[in-house]
N, C-alpha and C positions, 0 to 999 in steps of 0.2 A: 603414641602410637596410630598406627592406623590399623582399623582392624578390616581394614580389607587387601589387600595382599597385591594392589596399585593403586598407585598414590602419590599424591604433586605433592610438591613443602613451599609458598610462599615467599617470598622474601618480606623480610620486616616491612615493617607497617603495609602491606602490598593486600593489605583484608578492610582496609576500611570500607572501600566503594562498598564488595558486598558486604560491608553486614547492614549496608546504608539500605539493602536490599536489588546493587544491581548482580548479574546474572555471568557475568565474562570475566578467563585471567588471559588478559594478554599475553604474549611465550615472554617478556622481555618481564616481567612479572613473578615468574616461577626462581625459586632455586636451585630443587629438586625435581627430577620426577623418577620414582625405582618402583621395583615388577616389570616393567620391559614391557610399558603398557602402546597397545598398539590400534594409530586413528581410530574411533570408536567407541572405545571399550569406557567403559568407568571403569572411573575413577575415584580415590578419598580425598577431598584435600583437605587441609590443615595449614596450620597461620606454621609461621618459621618456630614457633616452639614448644611447635612437632599436637596441638589441641586442634580439636575438629571442627569443622567448621563447612559440611555437607561433602556430595559427589553430584561426581555432573560426568560430562562424554568427555575424552580428549583427542586428542587432533595438533602431533605435532607436528604438523607440513601449514596449520591453521594460525594467523596473528589471532582471532581466543584458539583460543589453543587447551582453555575452559569453560565447556557452559555446564551452565549449576541447574542444576533440576532435585538440591533438596538440599534443605539445607538440618540434614538428617541422612543417612540408608537407605537405602530403598532400591529395591530390581528395577528396576526400568522391564519387566514383564508384562503380557496380554491384561493382568487389571491393576497392575498401578494406570496401562496408558487408557484402558473400559474408565475408571475416576476418574480419571483428569477430562480425557476427553466430552466425559457424560455429563464435566461440572461446567464445561465451559460450553456446552449443547445444550439444556439446559435454563442456559444465563442468555442466551437466543433466543430463546421463543417464549424469555417472558416478555424481550424490550421487543423484536417481532411476532404481534402472534399474530400468528395461522399462517405466519408468512412459508413461504421456500425457496425461499433464496436469498441467505448472506456467510458472513464466513462466519466457518462451526468453530475454530481455532488461529489466534493471532501471532503464535514462535512465544517470545519469548511474555506478550502479557498475558501470557493463557496455565504461562509457566512448563512447556511446553517448548524449550527455545532449538530453531532449527524446524521445525514443523508449521507450515501454512496450509488448513484444509476449509475448502469451502462447498457450499450443498449451491444444487442450481437442480431444483425439481426432485429427480429421480437420480441426479447422475454429479457424483459427485469426486472435487481435484482435490490432489495430492498433490505439499511441492516440501522437500527436503531440504534444506541447509544446512546442514549438519552431519556428520561422517557418525554420526553417532544414530540420530535418526533414517538413513536410510538403513543403517546394518537395521535394522528393526521395522523394517513397513511393513514385511507381511502382515507382521504381527499387530500392527495399526493395519493395515485395510480388514482388517477378522475383527479388531472390536470394528470399522468404520459400517459393516457389515451386517452387523449384531445388532446395532446400536437404531441405524438407517435404512435398510434392506435395500439399497436404493438398486436396479440397475446394474447397474454401473460406479463402475469407481477408476480415474484414469487420472495419470500420472503425469503433470508439467513442470517435469526440472528439464526446464532448458535455460535459469538465472545463470547468470556471469559473476554470479556469491559460490557459482559451486564449484567456479576453475579455485574459486582461494578454501578448499577444506579441498582440493586436488577427486574432486571426484565428476566422471562423465558427465560432460550432458544426455536424457532420456526426457522421450516425451512415447504417451503411447499408451495402452487398453491395458489396465492392471488385474480388471475385476468387471466378469462381468457385461453390454456393449454402450454405445456412451452416442446416440441419438441426441440432436442441437434442440434444445429447450429453452422455449416461451415458461414467460415469468413475471408478474409484478415486480414489480420497484412504485413504490405512491405514486401509483394511478397509470402510470405509463409501466407500457410492454415492448418490454425488449424477446431476442431471437438471440440467442450467440449459442453458437461452435463451442464446447466446452473444450476440443482438441485442437483450436487452431485460433481462436480469440488470444489476445494476450496475455502473462502472464497462467491466469489460475484460466480464464479463460474468456474471461471479464471486470471489468474494475467496480466493488461493488461499496468502495468506500465513500466516492461525493455524495452517496445514495441521500443523508440528511442534508448535505449543500446544497447539491437541484435543486432542495423544495424553496430556499433564498429565491427563485424566481417569481416564486407567483405572487407579489406582491408587487413588484414590478416594470413583468412583461405586457402585462394587457396593454394591450391597442399598441406595441412599444416597436421600436428595430430593434433586431436583436443581432449582434457580430456575434460567433460561439466558432475561436482560432483551439482549436488543436479537439475538434470538436472530437475523432474516434470512432464507435456508433452508434453516438447521436445523444452520448452527455445530458451537458447544460443545453441542446440544444432545442429538442424535445420536446424537455419542461416545458422551457421557451413559448412552446407552440403547443403547446398543449395548455395555458394558463393567457391563452391567448393574446400575444408577438401577431401582432400581420404581415409584418418577414420572419424572416432570421435564414441569413446568411454564415452554411458552416465550411469552416475549413480544417481541414487537414490532407498531410502531407503522401497518408495510404490513397492512392483506389479499394484498392482492395477491401478498406474501414469504408469510405464512403459510402460502399457498393451497402455494407451491412447496413449504413445509416439512415439511408432511405430503405430501405426493407425494413427499418424499424420502425422507421416514420408513415410507409403505406395499413403499418401492421399496425397503427394506432387511427386510421383513417387521418396523417394532419396529409396541410395541403398545403402551407407559408414556408416549408422549408424549400430554401437552393442551395446543390452542396459542390462544396470551389475544390476541384484538388490542388495543391498548392503547398509551396516551405511557407513558411505564417511568419516568419522573418521578413522576408521581403513579400507578402503580401502586404500585411501593414504598414511600410512600409514605401512601399507603393498605393498604398489608399491616402497616409497621409497626401502626399503629391500633390495628390487628382484630387485634396479639401473633399476628405467625399465626413461625413457622419452617420452612427445609432446611435441611439436611446439609452442601450446596454450593449454595455462589451465583456467579453466572456474568454478568461488565459489560466484554461486549463492543459499546463502541458505537459511533454513526461520527466523524470527529475534527470536533468544539465551536469552532472557531476553523481557518481561512487565514489570517486573519495576525495579527504581537503588537499588535496596534490593540481585539483584542479577546478576546483570552492574559487576561484577568482575567476576564471572565465566564467562558468557557471556566473560568478553573481553580475557578471557584466554581459552575458546573454536574456538576465530578467530582467537589466532595465535598464537593457535596450526596446524590447519586448511593450514591458509596463511605458517607456514612457511612449514610445506609438500607440498603445491603449486610448491612456486617456488624454492624445491629441484627436483623441479618434471618438471620443463621446463628448454626445451635446451636454450642450450647457444644463447645470442640473438632472445631470440623464447619470448613467451607473454603469457601479467598471468591478465584474468576482471575478479576482483572482486568485491563483493559488501555484506552492511551491510540491512538489511530492519528494522532496531530496534531503533529511533527516541531513546533510552538512550542513540545511540554509535552520538556520531558526527561528521564530518566531518574533521575537524580538527583529532579530537580521531580513525579515524577510518586508514585514513591517516600519520598517528605518527607506528600506530599499524602494518598496513601494513610497514613503511620503517622497525622496532622493523623485524619482522619476518626474512624479508629480512641478517637485520644483523646476525640473526640468524641459520638462514641456512647458509650463506657461498653467495650471491650473488649480484650482487648492479644490482640499480632503472632505471630508465627515466623513466621519470612518464608522462604516454601522456595528458591525462585528466583525471578530475574528473567531473562526472555530475552527476545528483542525478535524477528522478522521470521524465518518458512525462510530456512531458507539459497540461493533462488533466486535467494534479494531479500536483494543483500549489499547493504553496508556498506564508504562506504570513512573509513576513519579520520579522512583531515579533512576533511572537508564532512562534518558538523553534520544537514544536510539528508537528510540518505541516512539516518537514524537516528532514525525518524520513528516505527516501534513499539519499545511498552512492555505487557512485559505478564511483566504482579503474580502472585505464586500465596502463598496465604499458609494457616495453621491461624489458628484464631480460640478464641478464648479467653474 
């Protein structure tokens, strides 16, 4: 029997995934919803026989109908958010001593489903992907001010994921002011405008993978595709590459990348505004070669329905990229779609090598930086794959 006035009862056997550590209840797994819960309400979650499973945020408009908060009944108030956000903060401070830029909260992986918080020095960027978190944004901001004393808190709620929750798109300053920030990531400095950059202002999840170039970039020619605001190319130049060609379709991103290169005193980079698919195909026709090629594209799919088209796109760019690598050179290639699992992506890279007539030595397969942790029982949190290999 429910101890909360609003509750959700699951169909028979639909509790197995949750008992294993998953945090989502899908709408087709629900038998009944009692107490007329509204989007963002806290509900108790019950098994089909009425035994309690915990509590979570409800939204009948979303395919993810309940996001589990706890295996017991908790009140998602300021004290609750302070405890969980502080726990997440302290872990990052141990992972990156003295760092001032990192992901503070990574949603479900920090047991705060639907909430992302990034720190950039004295500016905090917040994203809320669920109605429950969105309704409690003021309390979350209160906690962030208490823990970090930031000069500003920015809301970056423009993700299409909010459409799935029937939430409006929003962007702006919630507290204080938000000047552009300069910060150091593993020896390379970046300047980011938290209000205008992609996602929450800057991509932090590749911070460890970018250092993979340290062993191979010295004296090398490097092609950095989908370079965004500098990405891997800046690290290649820092590690001594003799030349770096950075390619992105966004002229604005390239302008910021060029500014970041200047900020670091790096002069071996060239920037090209182009569609990467066409750029790679043209480079193959021209017989061009690089010692190191990097592919770090945006997600090619947000749903399983478009997965076949996404896989086709990944095969095309990886096949052409492999044709451009000098014998004995290196390919670093990534996918940030959780719909493409690690085994599938590694297999895809291998198939691309066969099509390109190349042989690979797989050196490492990594994921996101540890401030973007994964849950073993929740493959949706295992979104980033980074394959590093030598090409013969």
